[in-house]
DRENDO-1510 file (C-alpha; in Angstrom, 1 decimal, always signed):
<recs>
REC; n; res; u; v; w
REC; 1; MET; -10.6; -27.1; -1.3 .
REC; 2; THR; -12.3; -27.2; +2.1 .
REC; 3; ASN; -11.6; -24.8; +4.9 .
REC; 4; GLN; -9.7; -27.5; +6.7 .
REC; 5; GLU; -7.5; -28.2; +3.7 .
REC; 6; ILE; -6.8; -24.5; +3.3 .
REC; 7; LEU; -5.9; -24.2; +7.0 .
REC; 8; LYS; -3.6; -27.2; +6.7 .
REC; 9; ILE; -1.8; -25.7; +3.7 .
REC; 10; ALA; -1.3; -22.5; +5.6 .
REC; 11; MET; +0.1; -24.3; +8.6 .
REC; 12; VAL; +2.5; -26.3; +6.4 .
REC; 13; GLN; +3.8; -23.0; +4.9 .
REC; 14; SER; +4.2; -21.4; +8.3 .
REC; 15; ALA; +6.2; -24.5; +9.4 .
REC; 16; VAL; +8.5; -24.1; +6.4 .
REC; 17; ASP; +8.9; -20.4; +7.2 .
REC; 18; LEU; +9.7; -21.0; +10.8 .
REC; 19; CYS; +11.7; -24.3; +10.5 .
REC; 20; ALA; +9.0; -25.9; +12.6 .
REC; 21; LYS; +6.5; -28.8; +12.1 .
REC; 22; PRO; +2.9; -28.2; +11.0 .
REC; 23; ALA; +1.7; -30.1; +14.1 .
REC; 24; ASP; +3.5; -27.6; +16.3 .
REC; 25; PHE; +0.7; -25.0; +15.7 .
REC; 26; GLU; -1.9; -27.4; +17.1 .
REC; 27; LYS; -0.2; -28.2; +20.4 .
REC; 28; SER; -1.4; -26.8; +23.7 .
REC; 29; GLU; +2.1; -25.9; +24.8 .
REC; 30; ASN; +4.4; -23.3; +23.3 .
REC; 31; VAL; +7.2; -24.3; +20.9 .
REC; 32; VAL; +10.6; -22.7; +20.3 .
REC; 33; VAL; +12.6; -23.7; +17.2 .
REC; 34; THR; +15.9; -22.5; +15.8 .
REC; 35; SER; +15.6; -20.3; +12.6 .
REC; 36; HIS; +17.7; -20.9; +9.6 .
REC; 37; GLU; +17.5; -20.6; +5.8 .
REC; 38; SER; +14.6; -22.6; +4.5 .
REC; 39; ASP; +13.8; -23.7; +1.0 .
REC; 40; GLY; +10.2; -22.9; +0.1 .
REC; 41; ALA; +9.8; -20.1; +2.7 .
REC; 42; ARG; +7.8; -17.1; +1.7 .
REC; 43; ARG; +10.0; -15.2; -0.8 .
REC; 44; TYR; +10.0; -11.9; +0.9 .
REC; 45; LEU; +11.1; -13.2; +4.3 .
REC; 46; LYS; +14.6; -12.4; +5.5 .
REC; 47; LEU; +16.0; -15.5; +7.2 .
REC; 48; PRO; +17.1; -16.4; +9.7 .
REC; 49; PHE; +14.8; -14.7; +12.1 .
REC; 50; SER; +16.1; -13.2; +15.4 .
REC; 51; CYS; +12.7; -13.5; +17.0 .
REC; 52; GLN; +9.5; -14.4; +15.2 .
REC; 53; LEU; +6.3; -15.3; +17.0 .
REC; 54; VAL; +3.4; -17.0; +15.2 .
REC; 55; SER; +0.0; -18.2; +16.6 .
REC; 56; TYR; -2.9; -19.9; +15.1 .
REC; 57; GLY; -4.7; -19.5; +18.4 .
REC; 58; ASN; -3.7; -22.6; +20.3 .
REC; 59; ASN; -0.2; -21.7; +21.3 .
REC; 60; VAL; +2.8; -19.7; +20.1 .
REC; 61; VAL; +5.5; -21.1; +17.9 .
REC; 62; ALA; +8.7; -19.0; +18.2 .
REC; 63; SER; +11.4; -19.2; +15.6 .
REC; 64; VAL; +14.6; -17.7; +16.9 .
REC; 65; SER; +18.3; -17.3; +16.5 .
REC; 66; PRO; +20.2; -19.1; +19.3 .
REC; 67; GLU; +21.1; -15.9; +21.1 .
REC; 68; PHE; +17.4; -15.0; +21.5 .
REC; 69; ARG; +16.2; -18.4; +22.5 .
REC; 70; GLU; +16.2; -17.9; +26.3 .
REC; 71; THR; +14.7; -14.4; +26.1 .
REC; 72; THR; +11.9; -15.5; +23.9 .
REC; 73; GLU; +11.2; -18.7; +25.8 .
REC; 74; ASN; +11.0; -16.9; +29.1 .
REC; 75; TYR; +8.5; -14.4; +27.6 .
REC; 76; ILE; +6.1; -16.7; +25.8 .
REC; 77; ASN; +5.9; -19.0; +28.9 .
REC; 78; LYS; +5.3; -16.1; +31.3 .
REC; 79; TYR; +1.9; -14.8; +30.0 .
REC; 80; PRO; -1.3; -16.3; +28.5 .
REC; 81; VAL; -1.2; -17.0; +24.7 .
REC; 82; GLU; -4.0; -14.5; +24.1 .
REC; 83; ARG; -2.0; -11.7; +25.8 .
REC; 84; LEU; +1.4; -12.3; +24.2 .
REC; 85; PHE; +0.8; -10.1; +21.2 .
REC; 86; GLU; -0.5; -7.0; +23.0 .
REC; 87; THR; +0.7; -4.3; +25.4 .
REC; 88; PRO; +1.5; -4.0; +28.2 .
REC; 89; HIS; +3.2; -7.4; +28.0 .
REC; 90; LEU; +4.9; -6.7; +24.7 .
REC; 91; HIS; +7.0; -4.0; +26.4 .
REC; 92; VAL; +8.6; -6.8; +28.5 .
REC; 93; LEU; +9.7; -8.6; +25.3 .
REC; 94; ASN; +10.8; -5.3; +23.6 .
REC; 95; ASP; +12.9; -4.3; +26.5 .
REC; 96; ALA; +14.6; -7.7; +26.5 .
REC; 97; LEU; +15.2; -7.5; +22.8 .
REC; 98; MET; +16.6; -4.0; +22.9 .
REC; 99; ALA; +19.3; -5.2; +25.3 .
REC; 100; LYS; +20.4; -7.4; +22.4 .
REC; 101; GLY; +20.1; -4.8; +19.7 .
REC; 102; GLN; +16.6; -5.7; +18.4 .
REC; 103; LYS; +13.1; -4.2; +18.6 .
REC; 104; ILE; +9.6; -5.4; +17.8 .
REC; 105; CYS; +9.0; -4.3; +14.2 .
REC; 106; PHE; +6.1; -5.9; +12.4 .
REC; 107; MET; +2.8; -7.2; +13.9 .
REC; 108; ALA; +0.0; -8.4; +11.6 .
REC; 109; GLU; -3.1; -10.5; +11.4 .
REC; 110; TYR; -3.5; -13.0; +8.5 .
REC; 111; PHE; -6.8; -14.1; +6.9 .
REC; 112; LEU; -7.8; -17.1; +4.9 .
REC; 113; PRO; -10.9; -17.6; +2.7 .
REC; 114; ASP; -14.0; -19.2; +4.2 .
REC; 115; VAL; -15.3; -21.2; +1.2 .
REC; 116; ASN; -18.8; -21.1; +2.7 .
REC; 117; ALA; -18.7; -17.3; +2.8 .
REC; 118; LEU; -16.6; -16.5; -0.3 .
REC; 119; HIS; -18.5; -15.5; -3.4 .
REC; 120; ALA; -18.2; -13.0; -6.2 .
REC; 121; LEU; -19.6; -9.7; -4.9 .
REC; 122; ASP; -21.3; -7.2; -7.2 .
REC; 123; CYS; -19.4; -4.1; -8.4 .
REC; 124; PRO; -21.0; -1.1; -10.1 .
REC; 125; TYR; -18.0; -0.8; -12.4 .
REC; 126; GLU; -16.5; -3.0; -15.1 .
REC; 127; LEU; -14.1; -5.6; -13.8 .
REC; 128; ARG; -11.2; -7.0; -15.8 .
REC; 129; ILE; -8.8; -9.9; -15.1 .
REC; 130; LEU; -5.2; -8.8; -15.4 .
REC; 131; GLU; -2.0; -10.8; -15.9 .
REC; 132; GLN; +1.6; -9.9; -15.2 .
REC; 133; LYS; +2.1; -8.3; -18.6 .
REC; 134; ASP; -0.7; -5.9; -17.8 .
REC; 135; PHE; +1.1; -4.5; -14.7 .
REC; 136; ALA; +4.1; -2.8; -16.5 .
REC; 137; GLU; +2.7; +0.7; -16.3 .
REC; 138; LEU; +0.9; +0.3; -13.0 .
REC; 139; TYR; +3.8; +0.5; -10.5 .
REC; 140; LEU; +2.6; +3.8; -9.2 .
REC; 141; PRO; +2.0; +5.1; -5.6 .
REC; 142; GLU; -1.8; +4.7; -5.9 .
REC; 143; TRP; -1.4; +0.9; -6.5 .
REC; 144; SER; +1.4; +0.2; -4.0 .
REC; 145; ASN; -0.7; -2.2; -1.9 .
REC; 146; ALA; -1.9; -4.2; -4.9 .
REC; 147; LEU; +1.6; -4.4; -6.6 .
REC; 148; CYS; +5.2; -4.3; -5.3 .
REC; 149; LYS; +7.7; -2.6; -7.5 .
REC; 150; ASP; +10.6; -4.3; -5.6 .
REC; 151; ARG; +9.2; -7.7; -6.4 .
REC; 152; LYS; +7.6; -7.3; -9.8 .
REC; 153; HIS; +8.3; -10.9; -10.7 .
REC; 154; LEU; +6.0; -12.1; -8.0 .
REC; 155; ASP; +3.0; -10.1; -9.1 .
REC; 156; VAL; +1.2; -12.7; -11.2 .
REC; 157; LEU; -2.6; -12.0; -11.3 .
REC; 158; GLY; -5.0; -9.1; -10.6 .
REC; 159; VAL; -8.5; -7.8; -11.0 .
REC; 160; GLY; -9.1; -4.2; -12.0 .
REC; 161; ALA; -12.2; -2.0; -11.7 .
REC; 162; TYR; -12.7; +0.5; -14.5 .
REC; 163; ASP; -14.9; +3.6; -14.8 .
REC; 164; LYS; -15.2; +4.5; -18.5 .
REC; 165; GLY; -11.8; +2.9; -19.2 .
REC; 166; ARG; -10.0; +4.5; -16.2 .
REC; 167; LEU; -8.5; +2.2; -13.6 .
REC; 168; ILE; -10.1; +3.1; -10.3 .
REC; 169; GLY; -9.4; +0.0; -8.2 .
REC; 170; LEU; -6.9; -2.8; -8.3 .
REC; 171; ALA; -6.5; -6.1; -6.4 .
REC; 172; GLY; -3.3; -7.9; -7.1 .
REC; 173; CYS; -1.6; -11.0; -5.8 .
REC; 174; SER; +2.0; -12.0; -5.4 .
REC; 175; ALA; +3.2; -15.6; -5.6 .
REC; 176; ASP; +4.9; -15.4; -2.2 .
REC; 177; CYS; +5.3; -19.2; -2.1 .
REC; 178; ASP; +4.5; -22.3; -4.1 .
REC; 179; THR; +1.1; -22.9; -2.5 .
REC; 180; MET; -0.1; -19.5; -1.3 .
REC; 181; TRP; -0.6; -16.1; -3.1 .
REC; 182; GLN; -1.1; -12.9; -1.1 .
REC; 183; ILE; -3.8; -10.4; -2.0 .
REC; 184; GLY; -3.3; -6.6; -1.8 .
REC; 185; ILE; -5.9; -4.0; -2.7 .
REC; 186; ASP; -6.1; -0.3; -3.6 .
REC; 187; VAL; -9.0; +1.9; -4.6 .
REC; 188; LEU; -8.8; +5.5; -5.6 .
REC; 189; PRO; -10.0; +7.8; -2.7 .
REC; 190; GLN; -12.9; +9.3; -4.5 .
REC; 191; TYR; -14.3; +5.8; -5.3 .
REC; 192; ARG; -14.1; +4.3; -1.9 .
REC; 193; ARG; -17.1; +3.1; +0.2 .
REC; 194; ARG; -18.9; +1.8; -2.9 .
REC; 195; GLY; -18.1; -1.9; -2.5 .
REC; 196; ILE; -15.3; -1.9; -5.0 .
REC; 197; ALA; -12.6; -3.2; -2.7 .
REC; 198; SER; -14.6; -6.2; -1.6 .
REC; 199; ALA; -15.8; -7.0; -5.1 .
REC; 200; LEU; -12.2; -7.0; -6.4 .
REC; 201; THR; -10.8; -8.9; -3.4 .
REC; 202; SER; -13.5; -11.6; -3.6 .
REC; 203; ARG; -13.2; -12.0; -7.3 .
REC; 204; LEU; -9.4; -12.3; -7.1 .
REC; 205; ALA; -9.6; -14.9; -4.3 .
REC; 206; ILE; -11.9; -17.0; -6.4 .
REC; 207; GLU; -9.6; -16.8; -9.4 .
REC; 208; ILE; -6.6; -17.9; -7.2 .
REC; 209; LEU; -8.6; -20.8; -5.8 .
REC; 210; ASN; -9.6; -21.9; -9.3 .
REC; 211; ILE; -5.8; -22.0; -10.2 .
REC; 212; GLY; -5.3; -24.3; -7.2 .
REC; 213; LYS; -3.5; -21.9; -4.9 .
REC; 214; VAL; -4.6; -20.6; -1.5 .
REC; 215; PRO; -5.3; -16.8; -1.3 .
REC; 216; PHE; -4.3; -15.1; +1.9 .
REC; 217; TYR; -4.7; -11.5; +3.1 .
REC; 218; CYS; -2.7; -9.5; +5.7 .
REC; 219; ALA; -3.7; -6.5; +7.7 .
REC; 220; ALA; -2.4; -4.6; +10.7 .
REC; 221; TRP; -4.7; -4.8; +13.7 .
REC; 222; CYS; -5.2; -1.0; +13.6 .
REC; 223; ASN; -6.2; -1.0; +9.9 .
REC; 224; VAL; -9.9; -1.3; +10.6 .
REC; 225; LYS; -10.8; -0.6; +6.9 .
REC; 226; SER; -8.6; -3.4; +5.7 .
REC; 227; VAL; -9.9; -5.9; +8.2 .
REC; 228; ARG; -13.5; -5.0; +7.4 .
REC; 229; ASN; -12.7; -5.5; +3.7 .
REC; 230; ALA; -11.2; -9.0; +4.5 .
REC; 231; ILE; -14.3; -10.0; +6.4 .
REC; 232; LYS; -16.8; -8.6; +3.8 .
REC; 233; SER; -14.8; -10.4; +1.0 .
REC; 234; GLY; -15.2; -13.8; +2.7 .
REC; 235; PHE; -12.0; -14.1; +4.6 .
REC; 236; ARG; -11.7; -15.0; +8.3 .
REC; 237; PRO; -8.8; -14.5; +10.8 .
REC; 238; ALA; -6.4; -17.4; +10.7 .
REC; 239; TRP; -3.1; -16.6; +12.4 .
REC; 240; VAL; -1.0; -13.7; +13.8 .
REC; 241; GLU; +2.7; -12.9; +13.5 .
REC; 242; MET; +5.2; -10.7; +15.3 .
REC; 243; THR; +8.7; -10.0; +13.9 .
REC; 244; ALA; +11.7; -8.4; +15.6 .
REC; 245; LYS; +14.3; -6.5; +13.6 .
REC; 246; PRO; +17.6; -4.7; +14.4 .
REC; 247; CYS; +17.1; -1.4; +16.2 .
REC; 248; GLU; +18.7; +0.5; +13.4 .
REC; 249; THR; +16.2; -1.0; +10.9 .
REC; 250; VAL; +13.2; +0.0; +13.1 .
REC; 251; ASN; +14.7; +3.5; +13.8 .
REC; 252; GLY; +15.2; +4.0; +10.1 .
REC; 253; MET; +11.6; +3.2; +9.3 .
REC; 254; ASN; +10.5; +5.9; +11.9 .
REC; 255; LYS; +12.5; +8.7; +10.4 .
</recs>
């Protein structure tokens, strides 16, 4: 796959998730669509959205429930696209959402592989390809980014790093949708800063591409270590998302 083909696949998936059209992400003007259940959406998404903002850099595509349409439309058309996902402007949206029982909950940056930069990086430890059957005993706190115990059926492939037979690092991917698999990575604290994370991430990304799927990687903006790993592993920023959730959901996460 070329970089352009990979980007198109991601836009098609985002369009399915948002109930939009792939071409909407390439427009110069912002787009607002109505969210509803969508066959083929990423399997962990809870639809319909109340307010979901997505940008690939050109504009913002907002997928909303009808009662949030006017609020969202007013916000995204008030400020420049490059400022819509940051404070102080986000306070304006959050205040408006709170009046309707919602708050800004998740904000993340998503990365896609650059096929010109992606290659298998060296690792000072033994690497093993792992399949779903190998994960049964690995649903532990130290591997909670690589694997998800609540969605075990989606964890389909991984690469482990071993020191004398002991698992010290794990990259896993979940089959979040038919065309794209998401990578998560964990390395034991005492083994970090040795190039293990990038070796595992790059190797898993190559394995995913060889299967014919698109690997993608997600990180919070404030997670500098994770963003650095994405870049070192051959990934590049592709799109950003912001998700609103009910106030009680957000408040519960903050307890």
